[in-house]
N, C-alpha and C positions, 0 to 999 in steps of 0.2 A: 867798253869801263864798266864797271858792276855799281848796282844803287843797293842801299843797305840801307833801309830803315829800320830804327833804331838801334844806332851802331852805337849810342853813350853808353849802357851797359852791357854786365858781366860778359856772354856770348858774345855782340855783338862786336865790342871793343875788342876782344881776343881775335875774330876774325879777324876784324879788321889789319891786324899787326902782324897776318899770317900771309892773307890773301893780296896784301900791298903792295909784297915783295916782287909777285909777277902778274897785280894787274892795276891797272886807274881802278881809283875806288871815288865814291860820291858818297858822301851819308848822310842822310836825312833824321833829325832828329829835333825834339821841342830844349835839350837842351845839352850843352858839349861840356863837360866837365874836367876834362886833360890838359894837363898844359904845355901840351908838345903833341901837333898832327904827325903820323907818320908822313915819310914820303908817301908822295902817288898817292892823296887822302885830298879831298873838297870837300869840304867840311859846309850844310846849309842848315838852320838852325830853323824850327818854325814846327805846328803842330800838326797834328793829321790828320783832322777832320777837317783843315783850312789849309792841305796840301794842294799846289800846281803841280799837278801828277805829268803833264803835259812836257811842263816846263824838266822834273825833275829827270823824265824818261828822254829828254837831249842825248843822244850819241851813247845811251846804255844797252847791251849785249845781255843782259843779265838781272833781276833781281831777287835780292837779298828776304824777304820779311820778318822780322823781330818783335815787330812791336803789338804791345796788350794793354787796355788803359787798367787791366784789371788785376786782382793774385787771388788763389784759391782761397774762399772764405765760407764758412757756414749762411743760407740764408739767400735769399733771390734778390737783394736790395742792390746788387750792378746791373741786374739785365738790358735796367735801358740806357747805362752806362757804357756798356760794352756794346751794344747795336751800333748806337750816335758815334761813335769815340773809336771804336775798332772795327765792327762786319763793314759800315754801310759806305768811310772812307775805304774801302779792301775791294768795293763794288765796283766803285770809281775808278782806283788803279788799276785794279780787271779791265774794266773800260779804256782805258790810257794807252793800257795796254796793246789793246785790238788796233786802235788809230795808230801808237807810236809803231807798230808792227816790231814790239819787242817780246820774243817767244818763249823766255823762258824765267820759271820764278820757284825761288827754293823757301819754302815756307816753316820755319819753326814749329813744330805743335807739341804735343806733350806727351812724353815716352810713359804715362803713369794716368792721370786720373782721365785720360776720351776714352779709356777701354774698363774701366771699372772693379768692380769686384770678379775678378775673370775667375780664382782659384790654380790659374797653374800660368806661365809662361806665356806670354801675351805672342802671339803673332799679328802680323797687318793684318792678312787677311780675317780677322775676327770681329764680331761685331763689337761696336764704340757703343760703353754703356756710360756715357757722362752724368756725374754726381753731384757736382757742383757747374756757379754759372759761366767761372773763369774754363772747365773745361767744354760745358757748351759752347763757349763762342769758336772755341779749339776747332769743336767736331763738325760746325755749321761750317765754319770755313773751308776746311778739309773738303764737305761735300760742292759749296762753290767752285775750289779750285778743281776738282774732278768735273762738272759743268764745261768750265769753259776750259778746259783740256779737250775733252770733247766735244764740243762744237765751234771752238773759237783756235785751236791750233795751240793753245799756249801750253807748254810744257809745264805740269804745275809739281815739283816734287814736295812730299811730304815729308817732312823731317821728325820722327817722335824719340824727343831726347830725352832719355834717364834722368835724372838728378845730376847736374854737375856742379863740381867744386872746383875751386882755384885760388890764386892769391889774389887778383885785382878785384873776385867777388865783397860789397859791401857790407861789414857782419852786423853793422847799426836796420840793415834789412829783418823780415821778416822770415826770408825766404835763403834754404842754403844753411842745414842744420850745419854741415861740417866746420864750413868755417866760424858761426856763429858760437858754436860749441868750444871751438879752441882756443878761441881767443878769450872768450870768458871764462874758460879754466881757470889756463894760464894767467889771467890778472884776479885770478879770484872770486870771482861773481860769481850768481847764483843763476844756472842754468831751468828754462822751464820746457816742459818736454809732456804735450796733448798726448794724455792716455796713459797705457803702461808702461808707453813704451818698447812694446813688441809689436809695433807694425813695422813691416819691410819693402824696405827701398831699394831701388839698383841704383846705388852710385858711381858717378865717372869722373876722373880727373879731367880737366880744361883740354891739357893737352892731349886728350888723346880723340874729345870730343873734334878739335879743331883739324885732325889729323885726319877724322871720318868723312869730314865737311868736305874735307879737299878734295876727297876720293868719288863724294860724290858728286862733288863740282863736278869732277872728269867724268862721270859716270852717261857713254850715251846708249845706253837699251832701255828696254822699254818698261820697267818698272815704275812705279810712281808713290809708293812709299817705305821710306826704312825706319827701324828702329834702332836707334842707337845707344847700345849701353854695353853693359860686362856680362851682361846674362846669366851675373848674381845675384842676391839680394840678402840683403841685413837688417834683422831690427836696429830700433832706435837707440837700446840700449848695448847693442852692441859696438855701436859705433864708438858712445860713450867709453867700454872700455877701455880700447884702441887709443881712444886719444887720451886716456891718465894714463894707459902702459908706457904712452911716448913721451907724456911731459913730467912724469911719475910725481902726479899730484892727483888727488881724490875731489870729482866732480862734486858740486852743492847743489842738490838737483830739487827741484820745485816740479812736483808732480801734477796736472790740472786734468778738469774733468778731457775726455774727448770731444773732438770735432765732429761732426756729421762728414765734413768736407772730405776729411784726410781716410784714405783708401787703408784698410788694415795691411792687404798683403798684394805688392805692383814688382812683376817682375816680368821680364823680355826678353823673349825670343830673336835673336841676333843672328839667327843661320842664313838670311836671307843676306845683309849688307857682305856678308864674309862672303858668300857664292857669286854676288854679282861683283863689289865693288874691289873684291879681295884685302878687306880689312876686320881685323876682329881687336879690342881689347886684349893686353897684356899686360896690365897694372891691378893688382889686387889694390881693393880697394882701403887693407890697411898700408901698402907701399903706399899709397898716392897719398892717405891723410901723416905720413911720415916725413913726406916730401914739401908739401904744404907746409907741416911745423915749420921746418926746417928752415924753409924760405920766409918763412912769418916771424918766426926770432929774428932771426939775423936781417930782414929789413927794419925790427924796431930797435934793432940793437943797434944800428949804424947812426 
């Protein structure tokens, strides 16, 4: 059985739908907003800081950790929240895994913010330079996972995923510019761009992320960190143009002052996961945007 922490979110729910076809799944999250549970899935509601990890780990072989109490933003105001609601509970989780003999953990880290401004395609072996509290949280946890792997035999795989997008993403949230921009452009609403729109990101379609996660789940080699992305990057302005071309509609754009937390150029070297796991992205962001919009407009028209 797999324990998925944070299964109500975009990545978590998509992974549940995929992995529950082959494994029993126990989901732990504060909320569960889905009307129908997939087969093979047990849902337990509760907050991460108050979790009974010994109970949750009963009968579990592997853990997927997708929980974070914060999102990328400027300033240090989220520091205490990050430590109290994500970092310290994660240490309790690792101690419980030691007690229960659960020896596999997969952690969804960040494919962009942990590297900072590298000026190149970042590799897994590169130094980590977090530029916001969200990134500092991911890096801190990655360091602890390394230590529990080294000293306690818990095989901790860190997954540095680029910027995923897809149909089930909540466009009302402030993360995920492709769903947010596409749905707002379609409906004629104004979109907000922080900075001049020339920041570069690697955007990867959700189905490809799920393919990569399955490959890593089955991986038995010695590597512990994998970048997951397309290996390409595009500016925010390019993303807007791709959406405009697809929907044949001009965007109403409001440019706002740049944020300190936003990396100017985020690109990933994804050769390691291809070499070790045999996975490689085959979908361009322009193709992915087209798939997303076709699914969104098809669903909205029903």
